[in-house]
Backbone as numpy.savetxt, mean C-alpha at the origin, in Angstrom:
# Nx Ny Nz CAx CAy CAz Cx Cy Cz
21.78 11.63 -9.91 20.48 11.76 -9.29 20.46 10.90 -8.02
19.93 11.47 -6.96 19.85 10.74 -5.69 18.79 9.64 -5.76
18.93 8.63 -4.90 17.92 7.58 -4.79 17.35 7.62 -3.38
16.04 7.64 -3.28 15.38 7.58 -1.98 15.27 6.11 -1.61
15.90 5.73 -0.51 15.93 4.32 -0.10 15.01 4.13 1.10
13.75 3.80 0.82 12.77 3.60 1.89 13.16 2.45 2.82
13.89 1.48 2.30 14.24 0.31 3.11 15.19 0.65 4.25
15.83 1.81 4.19 16.69 2.25 5.28 15.90 2.99 6.36
14.64 3.30 6.07 13.77 3.99 7.02 13.44 3.05 8.17
13.51 3.53 9.39 13.28 2.72 10.58 11.89 2.07 10.59
10.93 2.68 9.94 9.58 2.10 9.92 9.52 0.81 9.12
10.57 0.50 8.36 10.60 -0.74 7.59 11.61 -1.74 8.17
11.88 -1.63 9.45 12.82 -2.52 10.12 12.10 -3.40 11.13
10.90 -3.86 10.81 10.11 -4.68 11.74 10.86 -5.96 12.08
10.66 -6.39 13.31 11.26 -7.62 13.81 10.15 -8.62 14.11
10.52 -9.85 14.40 9.51 -10.88 14.66 8.97 -10.82 16.09
9.47 -9.89 16.89 8.90 -9.62 18.20 8.34 -8.20 18.16
7.17 -7.99 18.78 6.55 -6.66 18.70 7.37 -5.58 19.41
7.32 -4.38 18.84 7.94 -3.22 19.47 7.11 -1.98 19.17
7.19 -1.01 20.06 6.46 0.25 19.88 7.36 1.22 19.13
6.81 1.81 18.06 7.55 2.79 17.27 6.66 4.00 17.01
7.27 5.12 16.64 6.54 6.33 16.23 6.66 6.43 14.72
5.53 6.35 14.04 5.52 6.39 12.58 5.20 7.82 12.13
6.09 8.44 11.36 5.85 9.82 10.90 4.83 9.85 9.77
4.32 11.04 9.42 3.42 11.15 8.26 4.14 10.69 7.00
3.43 9.94 6.15 4.00 9.43 4.90 2.95 9.51 3.81
3.41 9.65 2.57 2.51 9.73 1.42 2.33 8.34 0.82
1.06 7.97 0.57 0.73 6.65 0.05 -0.23 6.73 -1.12
-0.11 5.76 -2.03 -1.16 5.45 -2.98 -2.03 4.42 -2.26
-3.36 4.64 -2.23 -4.26 3.78 -1.46 -5.43 3.30 -2.31
-5.89 2.08 -1.99 -7.09 1.51 -2.58 -7.87 0.85 -1.45
-9.17 1.13 -1.37 -10.04 0.54 -0.35 -10.80 -0.65 -0.93
-11.12 -1.62 -0.05 -11.90 -2.76 -0.51 -12.43 -3.58 0.65
-13.00 -4.71 0.30 -13.65 -5.58 1.29 -13.31 -7.04 1.01
-13.30 -7.84 2.08 -13.13 -9.28 1.94 -11.74 -9.77 2.23
-11.61 -11.08 2.23 -10.35 -11.76 2.53 -9.34 -11.53 1.40
-8.05 -11.56 1.73 -7.03 -11.38 0.70 -6.85 -12.61 -0.19
-7.24 -13.77 0.32 -7.08 -15.02 -0.42 -8.44 -15.67 -0.62
-8.56 -16.45 -1.68 -9.80 -17.18 -1.96 -9.43 -18.64 -2.15
-10.06 -19.50 -1.41 -9.74 -20.93 -1.47 -10.01 -21.54 -2.85
-10.87 -20.91 -3.62 -11.18 -21.43 -4.96 -10.09 -21.08 -5.97
-9.20 -20.17 -5.59 -8.14 -19.76 -6.50 -8.52 -18.59 -7.39
-9.78 -18.11 -7.27 -10.19 -16.94 -8.06 -9.48 -15.70 -7.53
-9.15 -14.75 -8.41 -8.56 -13.49 -7.92 -9.55 -12.76 -7.01
-9.04 -12.18 -5.97 -9.88 -11.45 -5.02 -9.79 -9.94 -5.28
-10.67 -9.21 -4.65 -10.64 -7.75 -4.73 -9.30 -7.23 -4.21
-8.78 -7.89 -3.16 -7.49 -7.50 -2.58 -6.36 -7.69 -3.60
-6.37 -8.80 -4.31 -5.34 -9.05 -5.32 -5.46 -8.06 -6.47
-6.68 -7.70 -6.84 -6.88 -6.70 -7.89 -6.35 -5.33 -7.44
-6.52 -5.04 -6.14 -5.99 -3.78 -5.60 -4.47 -3.73 -5.74
-3.79 -4.86 -5.58 -2.34 -4.91 -5.80 -2.01 -4.53 -7.24
-2.78 -5.02 -8.20 -2.55 -4.66 -9.60 -2.67 -3.15 -9.80
-3.67 -2.55 -9.18 -3.88 -1.11 -9.28 -2.70 -0.35 -8.67
-2.37 -0.71 -7.43 -1.29 -0.03 -6.70 0.03 -0.13 -7.46
0.41 -1.36 -7.83 1.70 -1.53 -8.50 1.72 -0.92 -9.89
0.60 -0.93 -10.60 0.55 -0.25 -11.90 0.88 1.23 -11.76
0.32 1.85 -10.74 0.56 3.28 -10.50 1.98 3.54 -9.98
2.39 2.77 -8.96 3.69 3.04 -8.34 4.84 2.77 -9.31
4.75 1.71 -10.10 5.82 1.46 -11.09 5.82 2.53 -12.17
4.66 3.06 -12.52 4.62 4.16 -13.49 5.34 5.38 -12.92
5.13 5.66 -11.63 5.84 6.76 -10.97 7.34 6.49 -10.97
7.71 5.27 -10.58 9.12 4.90 -10.45 9.89 5.09 -11.76
9.26 4.75 -12.87 9.95 4.82 -14.17 9.44 5.95 -15.05
8.78 6.92 -14.46 8.20 8.05 -15.18 9.21 8.74 -16.09
10.42 8.94 -15.60 11.42 9.71 -16.34 11.91 9.00 -17.60
11.58 7.74 -17.78 11.98 7.01 -18.99 11.13 7.43 -20.20
9.91 7.91 -19.91 8.97 8.20 -20.99 8.47 9.65 -20.99
8.45 10.27 -19.80 7.88 11.60 -19.66 8.87 12.54 -18.97
8.52 13.82 -18.97 9.32 14.80 -18.26 9.08 14.64 -16.76
10.15 14.52 -16.02 10.04 14.30 -14.57 9.51 15.55 -13.88
8.68 15.37 -12.85 8.15 16.53 -12.11 9.23 17.13 -11.20
9.00 18.33 -10.68 9.96 18.93 -9.76 10.22 18.02 -8.56
11.51 17.89 -8.21 11.89 17.08 -7.05 11.96 15.59 -7.32
11.72 15.19 -8.57 11.71 13.76 -8.91 13.03 13.11 -8.52
12.96 11.91 -7.99 14.14 11.13 -7.65 13.80 9.65 -7.81
14.82 8.87 -8.09 14.64 7.41 -8.09 14.33 6.99 -6.65
13.66 5.84 -6.48 13.35 5.36 -5.14 13.25 3.85 -5.12
13.59 3.28 -3.97 13.42 1.84 -3.79 11.96 1.57 -3.48
11.54 0.37 -3.73 10.14 -0.01 -3.51 10.00 -0.59 -2.10
9.34 0.13 -1.20 9.08 -0.46 0.12 7.97 -1.50 -0.01
7.76 -2.31 1.01 6.67 -3.29 0.91 5.30 -2.61 0.94
4.33 -3.25 0.32 2.96 -2.77 0.42 2.48 -2.97 1.86
1.52 -2.17 2.27 0.97 -2.25 3.62 -0.54 -2.27 3.52
-1.20 -2.69 4.59 -2.67 -2.70 4.58 -3.20 -2.39 5.97
-4.29 -1.66 6.01 -5.04 -1.41 7.25 -6.27 -2.30 7.17
-6.56 -3.02 8.24 -7.67 -3.97 8.28 -8.66 -3.56 9.36
-9.95 -3.70 9.06 -10.99 -3.39 10.04 -12.28 -4.09 9.63
-13.22 -4.15 10.56 -14.51 -4.77 10.26 -15.42 -3.74 9.58
-16.12 -4.16 8.56 -16.99 -3.26 7.80 -18.05 -2.60 8.68
-18.49 -3.31 9.73 -19.55 -2.76 10.60 -18.99 -1.99 11.79
-17.66 -1.83 11.87 -17.05 -1.07 12.96 -16.82 -1.85 14.23
-17.17 -3.14 14.26 -16.97 -3.96 15.45 -15.50 -4.35 15.61
-15.18 -5.01 16.72 -13.82 -5.47 16.97 -13.43 -6.46 15.86
-12.20 -6.34 15.40 -11.74 -7.17 14.28 -11.87 -8.65 14.63
-12.46 -9.42 13.73 -12.71 -10.84 13.95 -12.07 -11.64 12.82
-10.99 -12.37 13.17 -10.25 -13.15 12.17 -11.10 -14.26 11.55
-12.19 -14.63 12.20 -13.01 -15.74 11.70 -14.07 -15.30 10.70
-14.18 -13.99 10.43 -15.23 -13.48 9.53 -14.63 -12.66 8.37
-13.83 -13.30 7.52 -13.18 -12.54 6.45 -14.16 -11.89 5.48
-15.37 -12.41 5.36 -16.35 -11.80 4.47 -16.83 -10.44 4.99
-16.54 -10.13 6.25 -16.94 -8.86 6.87 -15.76 -7.88 6.96
-14.58 -8.29 6.50 -13.40 -7.43 6.60 -13.47 -6.30 5.58
-12.92 -5.16 5.98 -12.64 -4.06 5.05 -11.16 -3.78 5.17
-10.60 -3.15 4.17 -9.17 -2.88 4.20 -8.83 -1.69 3.31
-7.66 -1.15 3.57 -7.06 -0.15 2.71 -5.66 -0.64 2.38
-5.43 -0.96 1.12 -4.10 -1.37 0.67 -3.33 -0.09 0.35
-2.07 -0.03 0.79 -1.30 1.20 0.69 0.12 0.90 0.18
0.65 1.81 -0.61 2.04 1.71 -1.03 2.66 3.10 -0.93
3.72 3.20 -0.17 4.38 4.50 0.05 5.05 4.99 -1.22
4.96 6.29 -1.42 5.64 6.95 -2.53 6.36 8.19 -1.98
7.37 8.67 -2.70 8.11 9.84 -2.24 7.23 11.10 -2.17
7.69 12.06 -1.40 6.93 13.29 -1.19 6.83 14.16 -2.45
7.65 13.91 -3.48 7.51 14.70 -4.70 6.22 14.35 -5.45
5.54 13.28 -5.05 4.29 12.89 -5.69 3.18 13.78 -5.12
2.80 14.78 -5.88 1.73 15.70 -5.50 0.41 15.20 -6.06
-0.68 15.78 -5.63 -1.99 15.36 -6.15 -2.10 15.62 -7.65
-1.53 16.73 -8.12 -1.58 17.04 -9.55 -0.77 16.02 -10.35
0.44 15.71 -9.89 1.28 14.71 -10.56 0.61 13.33 -10.51
0.02 12.99 -9.36 -0.66 11.71 -9.20 -1.78 11.57 -10.25
-2.56 12.62 -10.43 -3.65 12.60 -11.42 -3.08 12.36 -12.82
-1.94 12.97 -13.11 -1.28 12.79 -14.41 -0.83 11.32 -14.59
-0.29 10.74 -13.52 0.15 9.34 -13.57 -1.04 8.41 -13.78
-2.11 8.63 -13.03 -3.30 7.78 -13.17 -3.85 7.87 -14.59
-3.89 9.07 -15.14 -4.36 9.24 -16.53 -3.46 8.46 -17.49
-2.15 8.56 -17.30 -1.21 7.88 -18.20 -1.33 6.36 -18.11
-1.41 5.82 -16.91 -1.50 4.35 -16.77 -2.87 3.85 -17.24
-3.91 4.63 -17.04 -5.25 4.26 -17.52 -5.25 4.16 -19.05
-4.62 5.12 -19.70 -4.54 5.10 -21.16 -3.64 3.97 -21.65
-2.50 3.79 -20.99 -1.55 2.75 -21.40 -2.14 1.35 -21.26
-2.85 1.11 -20.17 -3.41 -0.22 -19.91 -4.84 -0.36 -20.44
-5.39 0.74 -20.96 -6.76 0.77 -21.47 -7.75 0.20 -20.45
-7.62 0.71 -19.22 -8.48 0.25 -18.13 -8.70 1.39 -17.15
-9.95 1.56 -16.71 -10.24 2.63 -15.76 -10.14 2.17 -14.30
-9.64 0.96 -14.04 -9.55 0.48 -12.65 -8.63 1.35 -11.80
-7.70 2.04 -12.43 -6.72 2.84 -11.70 -7.35 4.06 -11.02
-8.54 4.43 -11.46 -9.23 5.56 -10.84 -9.72 5.21 -9.42
-9.67 3.94 -9.04 -10.04 3.53 -7.69 -9.00 3.98 -6.65
-7.81 4.31 -7.11 -6.72 4.69 -6.19 -6.81 6.16 -5.83
-6.24 6.48 -4.68 -6.13 7.87 -4.26 -4.75 8.08 -3.66
-4.35 9.33 -3.57 -3.09 9.72 -2.93 -3.44 10.37 -1.61
-2.79 9.93 -0.54 -3.11 10.47 0.77 -1.89 10.45 1.67
-1.75 11.49 2.50 -0.74 11.49 3.56 -1.38 10.83 4.77
-0.72 9.80 5.27 -1.25 9.04 6.40 -0.30 9.20 7.58
-0.86 9.55 8.73 -0.06 9.71 9.94 -0.54 8.70 10.98
0.26 7.66 11.16 -0.12 6.60 12.08 0.25 6.93 13.53
1.38 7.62 13.74 1.80 7.97 15.10 2.37 6.77 15.84
2.10 6.71 17.14 2.64 5.61 17.96 1.93 4.31 17.59
2.72 3.28 17.32 2.19 2.01 16.82 2.99 0.83 17.36
2.36 -0.33 17.32 3.06 -1.57 17.61 3.39 -2.20 16.27
4.65 -2.62 16.11 5.10 -3.17 14.84 5.63 -4.59 15.07
5.29 -5.48 14.15 5.81 -6.85 14.17 5.88 -7.34 12.73
6.87 -8.17 12.44 7.01 -8.77 11.12 6.32 -10.14 11.13
5.32 -10.30 10.27 4.68 -11.60 10.11 5.25 -12.25 8.85
5.71 -13.47 8.99 6.20 -14.22 7.84 5.30 -15.45 7.70
4.66 -15.57 6.55 3.77 -16.70 6.31 2.44 -16.25 5.76
1.52 -17.20 5.58 0.21 -16.86 5.00 -0.66 -16.06 5.98
-1.61 -15.34 5.40 -2.55 -14.55 6.22 -3.27 -15.42 7.24
-3.56 -16.66 6.86 -4.31 -17.55 7.75 -3.56 -17.89 9.03
-2.25 -17.62 9.07 -1.44 -17.91 10.26 -1.01 -16.63 11.00
-1.64 -15.54 10.67 -1.26 -14.24 11.23 -1.72 -14.03 12.66
-2.76 -14.73 13.08 -3.37 -14.51 14.41 -2.36 -14.64 15.55
-1.45 -15.58 15.46 -0.47 -15.79 16.53 0.43 -14.55 16.70
0.85 -13.97 15.58 1.68 -12.75 15.67 0.86 -11.57 16.19
-0.38 -11.46 15.76 -1.24 -10.37 16.23 -1.46 -10.49 17.74
-1.62 -11.70 18.23 -1.82 -11.93 19.67 -0.63 -11.47 20.50
0.58 -11.57 19.92 1.78 -11.12 20.65 1.68 -9.64 20.98
């Protein structure tokens, strides 16, 4: 069986200096939410909960063939990094100083064999397995970013502004 290696895809070769790239359409599991990714009090945030949802679904897809009949076109795949789109809830210019006003979409790429019908089956299975309906917050969507600026940020979110400024 072939393995889809997302890490060899050029879109996952970000460098620490910005560069312009063309991002093709890709299929993602997505969860929308609001607020900062980290909480100074140490309480779990909505963003951290979204990671639980995303990874619960994506790992179920990844290991589906261990427990269930694989869908047409099924293949093993490497796990690319999670991604997020950030914006202000009110539509204004993004403001790093107002995390309580942030909105986001957390995304994790999945192979193209993941159809909406198969996705619904996976969500049902993980919901039953984990006895939690939080997984229904996720959706499957093809996202086409097109021409983009890409940079690799290494470090905490609170230190991201310098890389964004580049």
